DSSP file (Angstrom, degrees, kcal/mol; ACC not computed):
  #  RESIDUE AA STRUCTURE BP1 BP2  ACC     N-H-->O    O-->H-N    N-H-->O    O-->H-N    TCO  KAPPA ALPHA  PHI   PSI    X-CA   Y-CA   Z-CA
    1    1 A M              0   0    0      0, 0.0     2,-0.2     0, 0.0     0, 0.0   0.000 360.0 360.0 360.0 131.6    5.5   25.4  -67.0
    2    2 A S        -     0   0    0      1,-0.0     6,-0.1     2,-0.0     3,-0.0  -0.593 360.0-123.5 -88.4 148.9    7.5   28.6  -66.8
    3    3 A N    >   -     0   0    0     -2,-0.2     3,-1.9     1,-0.1    -1,-0.0  -0.792  14.5-141.8 -87.8 122.4    6.5   31.5  -64.6
    4    4 A P  T 3  S+     0   0    0      0, 0.0    -1,-0.1     0, 0.0     4,-0.1   0.750 101.3  54.1 -60.1 -23.5    6.2   34.7  -66.8
    5    5 A S  T 3  S+     0   0    0      2,-0.1    -2,-0.0     1,-0.1    -3,-0.0   0.584  98.2  73.4 -86.8  -8.4    7.7   36.8  -64.0
    6    6 A T  S <  S-     0   0    0     -3,-1.9    -3,-0.1     3,-0.0    -1,-0.1  -0.918  85.6-127.7-106.7 121.7   10.7   34.6  -63.7
    7    7 A P        -     0   0    0      0, 0.0    -4,-0.1     0, 0.0     3,-0.1  -0.321  30.8-101.5 -65.6 149.0   13.3   34.9  -66.5
    8    8 A D        -     0   0    0      1,-0.1    -6,-0.0    -4,-0.1     0, 0.0  -0.372  47.9 -96.0 -63.1 148.1   14.4   31.7  -68.2
    9    9 A P        -     0   0    0      0, 0.0    -1,-0.1     0, 0.0    -3,-0.0  -0.277  49.9 -87.7 -64.0 155.3   17.8   30.5  -67.0
   10   10 A A        -     0   0    0      1,-0.1     3,-0.1    -3,-0.1     0, 0.0  -0.306  51.3-100.5 -60.7 145.1   20.8   31.5  -69.1
   11   11 A P        -     0   0    0      0, 0.0    -1,-0.1     0, 0.0    -3,-0.0  -0.319  49.5 -87.9 -64.5 153.3   21.6   29.1  -71.9
   12   12 A P        -     0   0    0      0, 0.0     2,-0.3     0, 0.0    26,-0.1  -0.327  44.8-135.0 -62.5 144.3   24.4   26.6  -71.2
   13   13 A R        -     0   0    0      1,-0.1    26,-0.2    -3,-0.1     3,-0.1  -0.693   8.8-149.7-100.5 153.6   27.8   27.9  -72.1
   14   14 A D  S    S+     0   0    0     24,-2.7    14,-3.1    -2,-0.3    15,-0.7   0.717  80.5   8.4 -91.5 -26.2   30.5   26.0  -73.9
   15   15 A A  E     -Ab  27  39A   0     23,-1.6    25,-2.5    12,-0.3     2,-0.4  -0.959  66.5-131.4-152.1 165.0   33.5   27.8  -72.3
   16   16 A L  E     -Ab  26  40A   0     10,-2.1    10,-2.5    -2,-0.3     2,-0.6  -0.983   3.6-156.7-130.2 122.5   34.2   30.2  -69.4
   17   17 A L        -     0   0    0     23,-2.7     8,-0.2    -2,-0.4    54,-0.1  -0.883  12.3-159.8 -93.1 118.7   36.4   33.3  -69.6
   18   18 A L  S    S+     0   0    0     -2,-0.6    -1,-0.2     6,-0.4     7,-0.1   0.884  70.2   7.1 -75.4 -39.2   37.5   33.8  -66.0
   19   19 A T  S >  S-     0   0    0      1,-0.1     3,-1.7    22,-0.0    -1,-0.2  -0.976  73.7-116.1-138.5 154.2   38.5   37.5  -66.2
   20   20 A P  T 3  S+     0   0    0      0, 0.0    -1,-0.1     0, 0.0    -2,-0.0   0.780 114.3  58.0 -60.6 -26.2   38.1   40.1  -69.1
   21   21 A A  T 3  S+     0   0    0     -4,-0.0    49,-0.2     2,-0.0    -3,-0.0   0.607  83.5 111.3 -79.1 -11.1   41.9   40.4  -69.4
   22   22 A D    <   -     0   0    0     -3,-1.7    49,-0.2     1,-0.1    53,-0.1  -0.310  54.5-158.6 -67.9 146.5   42.3   36.7  -70.0
   23   23 A D  S    S+     0   0    0     47,-2.2    37,-3.3     1,-0.1    38,-0.7   0.613  76.8  47.4 -92.8 -18.9   43.5   35.5  -73.5
   24   24 A V  E     - C   0  59A   0     46,-1.2    -6,-0.4    35,-0.3     2,-0.3  -0.913  64.7-154.3-128.7 151.1   42.1   32.0  -73.0
   25   25 A A  E     - C   0  58A   0     33,-2.5    33,-2.3    -2,-0.3     2,-0.5  -0.802  25.7-114.2-115.3 162.1   38.8   30.4  -71.8
   26   26 A T  E     -AC  16  57A   0    -10,-2.5   -10,-2.1    -2,-0.3     2,-0.3  -0.863  28.4-122.6-100.3 127.6   38.3   27.0  -70.3
   27   27 A A  E     -A   15   0A   0     29,-2.9    28,-2.3    -2,-0.5   -12,-0.3  -0.524  16.8-164.8 -70.0 128.1   36.2   24.5  -72.2
   28   28 A L  S    S+     0   0    0    -14,-3.1   -13,-0.2    -2,-0.3    -1,-0.1   0.431  78.7   5.4 -92.5  -1.7   33.2   23.3  -70.2
   29   29 A R  S    S-     0   0    0    -15,-0.7    26,-0.1    24,-0.1    -1,-0.1  -0.931 106.0 -65.3-164.0 165.2   32.6   20.4  -72.6
   30   30 A P        -     0   0    0      0, 0.0     2,-0.3     0, 0.0    -2,-0.1  -0.416  53.2-151.3 -60.7 136.4   34.6   19.0  -75.6
   31   31 A L  B     -E   52   0B   0     21,-2.7    21,-2.3    -2,-0.1    -4,-0.0  -0.879   5.7-146.6-114.0 146.6   34.5   21.6  -78.5
   32   32 A H    >   -     0   0    0     -2,-0.3     3,-2.3    19,-0.2    16,-0.3  -0.864  26.7 -93.2-119.8 144.7   34.7   20.7  -82.1
   33   33 A P  T 3  S+     0   0    0      0, 0.0    16,-0.2     0, 0.0     3,-0.1  -0.244 113.1  22.5 -53.2 136.5   36.2   22.4  -85.2
   34   34 A G  T 3  S+     0   0    0     14,-3.3     2,-0.2     1,-0.3    15,-0.1   0.228  92.2 132.1  89.5 -13.6   33.7   24.6  -87.0
   35   35 A Q    <   -     0   0    0     -3,-2.3    13,-3.0    13,-0.2     2,-0.9  -0.463  57.6-135.4 -71.4 139.9   31.5   24.9  -83.8
   36   36 A Q  E     -F   47   0C   0     11,-0.2     2,-0.3    -2,-0.2    11,-0.2  -0.876  32.0-156.0 -92.8 105.8   30.3   28.4  -82.8
   37   37 A A  E     -F   46   0C   0      9,-3.1     9,-2.6    -2,-0.9     2,-0.6  -0.652  12.9-136.0 -92.7 139.2   31.0   28.3  -79.1
   38   38 A S  E     -F   45   0C   0     -2,-0.3   -24,-2.7     7,-0.2   -23,-1.6  -0.831  23.7-165.3 -89.8 120.2   29.2   30.4  -76.5
   39   39 A V  E >   -b   15   0A   0      5,-0.6     3,-2.3    -2,-0.6     2,-0.3  -0.935  19.2-130.6-115.5 116.3   31.8   31.7  -74.0
   40   40 A Q  E 3  S+b   16   0A   0    -25,-2.5   -23,-2.7    -2,-0.6     3,-0.1  -0.484  99.6  30.5 -62.9 124.1   30.6   33.2  -70.8
   41   41 A G  T 3  S+     0   0    0      1,-0.4     2,-0.4    -2,-0.3    -1,-0.3   0.272 105.8  89.1 106.4  -8.7   32.4   36.5  -70.5
   42   42 A L  S <  S-     0   0    0     -3,-2.3    -1,-0.4     2,-0.2     2,-0.3  -0.926  75.3-123.1-118.1 146.1   32.6   37.2  -74.3
   43   43 A Q  S    S-     0   0    0     -2,-0.4    -3,-0.0    -3,-0.1     2,-0.0  -0.654  79.4  -6.7 -79.3 142.2   30.0   38.9  -76.5
   44   44 A G  S    S-     0   0    0     -2,-0.3    -5,-0.6     2,-0.0     2,-0.3  -0.292 102.1 -53.3  73.0-156.8   28.8   36.8  -79.4
   45   45 A T  E     -F   38   0C   0     -7,-0.1     2,-0.5    -2,-0.0    -7,-0.2  -0.746  39.6-129.3-118.9 167.1   30.3   33.4  -80.2
   46   46 A L  E     -F   37   0C   0     -9,-2.6    -9,-3.1    -2,-0.3     2,-0.6  -0.977  20.1-130.6-119.4 124.1   33.8   32.1  -80.8
   47   47 A L  E     -F   36   0C   0     -2,-0.5     2,-0.5   -11,-0.2   -11,-0.2  -0.644  23.0-137.3 -75.4 119.2   34.5   29.9  -83.9
   48   48 A I        -     0   0    0    -13,-3.0   -14,-3.3    -2,-0.6   -13,-0.2  -0.670  23.3-179.4 -81.1 125.0   36.4   26.8  -82.8
   49   49 A R        +     0   0    0     37,-2.0     2,-0.3    -2,-0.5    38,-0.2   0.720  65.9  24.3 -97.4 -26.4   39.3   26.1  -85.2
   50   50 A Q  S    S-     0   0    0     36,-1.3    -1,-0.1   -18,-0.1     2,-0.1  -0.924  95.8 -83.1-136.2 158.2   40.7   22.9  -83.5
   51   51 A G        -     0   0    0     -2,-0.3   -19,-0.2   -19,-0.1    37,-0.1  -0.437  42.3-161.7 -62.1 133.6   39.3   20.2  -81.2
   52   52 A I  B     -E   31   0B   0    -21,-2.3   -21,-2.7    -2,-0.1     3,-0.1  -0.966  10.6-139.0-121.5 113.6   39.4   21.4  -77.6
   53   53 A P    >   -     0   0    0      0, 0.0     3,-2.1     0, 0.0   -26,-0.3  -0.285  41.5 -75.6 -66.8 157.8   39.1   18.7  -74.9
   54   54 A F  T 3  S+     0   0    0      1,-0.3   -26,-0.2   -26,-0.1     3,-0.1  -0.270 119.2  10.5 -50.2 132.5   37.0   19.2  -71.8
   55   55 A C  T 3  S+     0   0    0    -28,-2.3    -1,-0.3     1,-0.3     2,-0.1   0.435 100.7 123.1  72.5   3.7   38.7   21.6  -69.3
   56   56 A H    <   -     0   0    0     -3,-2.1   -29,-2.9     1,-0.1     2,-0.3  -0.417  66.4 -97.0 -87.3 171.5   41.4   22.6  -71.8
   57   57 A K  E     -CD  26  89A   0     32,-0.8    32,-2.4   -31,-0.2     2,-0.4  -0.660  30.1-166.7 -93.0 142.6   42.2   26.1  -72.9
   58   58 A V  E     -CD  25  88A   0    -33,-2.3   -33,-2.5    -2,-0.3     2,-0.2  -0.993  28.4-114.9-125.1 135.0   40.8   27.8  -76.1
   59   59 A A  E     -C   24   0A   0     28,-2.5    27,-2.8    -2,-0.4   -35,-0.3  -0.502  21.5-168.5 -69.8 131.5   42.2   31.1  -77.4
   60   60 A C  S    S+     0   0    0    -37,-3.3     2,-0.3    -2,-0.2   -36,-0.2   0.553  74.5  15.7 -95.6 -11.3   39.6   33.9  -77.2
   61   61 A R  S    S-     0   0    0    -38,-0.7    -1,-0.1    23,-0.1    25,-0.1  -0.954  98.3 -77.7-150.8 164.0   41.7   36.3  -79.3
   62   62 A D        -     0   0    0     -2,-0.3     2,-0.4    22,-0.1    22,-0.2  -0.456  44.0-161.9 -66.1 140.6   44.8   36.0  -81.6
   63   63 A I  B     -G   83   0D   0     20,-3.4    20,-3.1    -2,-0.1     2,-0.1  -0.991  10.4-137.4-129.3 121.1   48.0   35.8  -79.7
   64   64 A A    >   -     0   0    0     -2,-0.4     3,-1.8    18,-0.2    15,-0.3  -0.419  34.6 -90.2 -76.0 152.0   51.4   36.5  -81.4
   65   65 A A  T 3  S+     0   0    0      1,-0.2    15,-0.2    15,-0.1    -1,-0.1  -0.361 114.3  25.3 -58.1 138.6   54.4   34.3  -80.8
   66   66 A G  T 3  S+     0   0    0     13,-3.2     2,-0.3     1,-0.3    -1,-0.2   0.369  93.9 124.2  87.1  -3.9   56.5   35.5  -77.9
   67   67 A V    <   -     0   0    0     -3,-1.8    12,-2.7    12,-0.1    -1,-0.3  -0.663  67.5-107.2 -91.9 143.9   53.5   37.2  -76.2
   68   68 A W  E     -H   78   0E   0     -2,-0.3     2,-0.4    10,-0.2    10,-0.3  -0.382  29.7-141.4 -64.9 145.8   52.5   36.4  -72.6
   69   69 A V  E     -H   77   0E   0      8,-3.1     7,-3.1    -2,-0.1     8,-1.1  -0.944  14.9-151.1-113.0 131.9   49.3   34.4  -72.3
   70   70 A R  E     +H   75   0E   0     -2,-0.4   -47,-2.2     5,-0.3   -46,-1.2  -0.854  24.6 156.7-111.2 139.0   46.9   35.2  -69.4
   71   71 A K  E >  S+H   74   0E   0      3,-2.5     3,-2.0    -2,-0.4   -46,-0.1  -0.955  74.5  20.4-148.1 149.8   44.4   33.1  -67.5
   72   72 A Y  T 3  S-     0   0    0     -2,-0.3     3,-0.1     1,-0.3   -55,-0.0   0.668 131.4 -69.7  63.2  16.5   43.0   33.7  -64.0
   73   73 A G  T 3  S+     0   0    0      1,-0.3     2,-0.3   -54,-0.2    -1,-0.3   0.575 118.4  99.8  76.8   8.5   44.0   37.3  -64.6
   74   74 A E  E <  S-H   71   0E   0     -3,-2.0    -3,-2.5    -5,-0.0     2,-0.4  -0.886  85.1 -99.0-126.6 154.3   47.7   36.2  -64.4
   75   75 A V  E     +H   70   0E   0     -2,-0.3    -5,-0.3    -5,-0.2     3,-0.1  -0.614  38.8 172.8 -71.0 126.1   50.4   35.3  -66.9
   76   76 A I  E     -     0   0E   0     -7,-3.1    21,-0.8    -2,-0.4    22,-0.5   0.521  58.7 -35.6-111.0 -11.5   50.5   31.5  -67.2
   77   77 A G  E     -HI  69  96E   0     -8,-1.1    -8,-3.1    19,-0.3     2,-0.4  -0.988  58.9 -90.4 176.3-175.2   53.0   31.3  -70.1
   78   78 A V  E     -HI  68  95E   0     17,-2.4    17,-2.7    -2,-0.3     2,-0.3  -0.981  40.4-111.6-125.3 137.9   54.4   32.6  -73.3
   79   79 A A  E     - I   0  94E   0    -12,-2.7   -13,-3.2    -2,-0.4    15,-0.3  -0.510  21.4-166.0 -68.8 128.2   53.2   31.7  -76.8
   80   80 A T  S    S+     0   0    0     13,-1.6     2,-0.3    -2,-0.3    14,-0.2   0.555  76.5  12.5 -91.1  -9.7   55.8   29.7  -78.6
   81   81 A T  S    S-     0   0    0     12,-0.8     2,-0.1   -17,-0.1   -15,-0.1  -0.947 102.3 -71.9-153.0 165.6   54.0   30.2  -81.9
   82   82 A A        -     0   0    0     -2,-0.3     2,-0.4   -17,-0.1   -18,-0.2  -0.451  48.2-160.7 -64.9 137.3   51.2   32.4  -83.3
   83   83 A I  B     -G   63   0D   0    -20,-3.1   -20,-3.4    -2,-0.1     2,-0.3  -0.983   3.6-147.8-123.3 130.1   47.9   31.2  -81.9
   84   84 A L    >   -     0   0    0     -2,-0.4     3,-2.3   -22,-0.2   -25,-0.3  -0.680  34.5 -88.0 -96.9 152.0   44.6   32.2  -83.5
   85   85 A A  T 3  S+     0   0    0     -2,-0.3   -25,-0.2     1,-0.3   -23,-0.1  -0.342 118.6  30.1 -53.9 132.0   41.3   32.8  -81.8
   86   86 A G  T 3  S+     0   0    0    -27,-2.8   -37,-2.0     1,-0.4   -36,-1.3   0.338  93.0 127.6  94.9  -5.3   39.5   29.4  -81.5
   87   87 A D    <   -     0   0    0     -3,-2.3   -28,-2.5   -38,-0.2    -1,-0.4  -0.496  68.4-104.6 -81.7 153.7   42.8   27.4  -81.3
   88   88 A H  E     -D   58   0A   0    -30,-0.2     2,-0.6    -2,-0.2   -30,-0.2  -0.629  32.8-152.2 -71.9 130.1   43.6   24.8  -78.7
   89   89 A V  E     +D   57   0A   0    -32,-2.4   -32,-0.8    -2,-0.4     2,-0.2  -0.944  41.7 116.6-111.5 116.6   46.1   26.3  -76.2
   90   90 A H  S >> S-     0   0    0     -2,-0.6     3,-2.1   -34,-0.1     4,-0.9  -0.801  80.0 -52.2-159.0-166.0   48.3   23.7  -74.6
   91   91 A V  T 34 S+     0   0    0      1,-0.3     5,-0.0    -2,-0.2    -2,-0.0   0.666 122.5  67.5 -61.9 -17.4   51.9   22.6  -74.3
   92   92 A H  T 34 S+     0   0    0      1,-0.2    -1,-0.3     3,-0.0     3,-0.1   0.668 118.8  17.9 -77.6 -15.0   52.3   22.5  -78.1
   93   93 A N  T <4 S+     0   0    0     -3,-2.1   -13,-1.6     1,-0.2   -12,-0.8   0.282 120.0  57.1-140.1  12.3   52.0   26.3  -78.4
   94   94 A I  E  <  -I   79   0E   0     -4,-0.9     2,-0.5   -15,-0.3   -15,-0.2  -0.996  59.0-152.6-145.1 140.7   52.7   27.7  -75.0
   95   95 A R  E     -I   78   0E   0    -17,-2.7   -17,-2.4    -2,-0.3    -4,-0.0  -0.959  28.4-118.1-113.5 129.8   55.6   27.5  -72.6
   96   96 A S  E     -I   77   0E   0     -2,-0.5   -19,-0.3   -19,-0.2   -20,-0.1  -0.307  21.1-171.2 -64.4 144.6   55.0   27.9  -68.8
   97   97 A V        +     0   0    0    -21,-0.8     2,-0.2   -22,-0.1   -20,-0.2   0.268  55.6 107.4-114.5   5.1   56.6   30.8  -67.0
   98   98 A R              0   0    0    -22,-0.5   -22,-0.0     1,-0.1    -2,-0.0  -0.588 360.0 360.0 -83.3 146.7   55.5   29.5  -63.6
   99   99 A T              0   0    0     -2,-0.2    -1,-0.1     0, 0.0    -3,-0.0   0.403 360.0 360.0-110.6 360.0   58.1   28.0  -61.3
């Protein structure tokens, strides 16, 4: 039984955006094409375009080829091809700039 003076806990999220400046969020569970994912740190939902494995990155906005990609508030790589919001972000479309 819930206590009327205690708010219900937040609904579970599908992904986590670590900082507002980040281009990618981390999947908190496997995400499926066509799913409307709830991303902590984003307003509304994000339409998942490709399968995203648990703990992998999903683009939260469109990213043009050649543009730096941010996670943790830091540049983690450069997009090697255009990436659309809801796409899987991994070694097939990003090149690391970390040494």
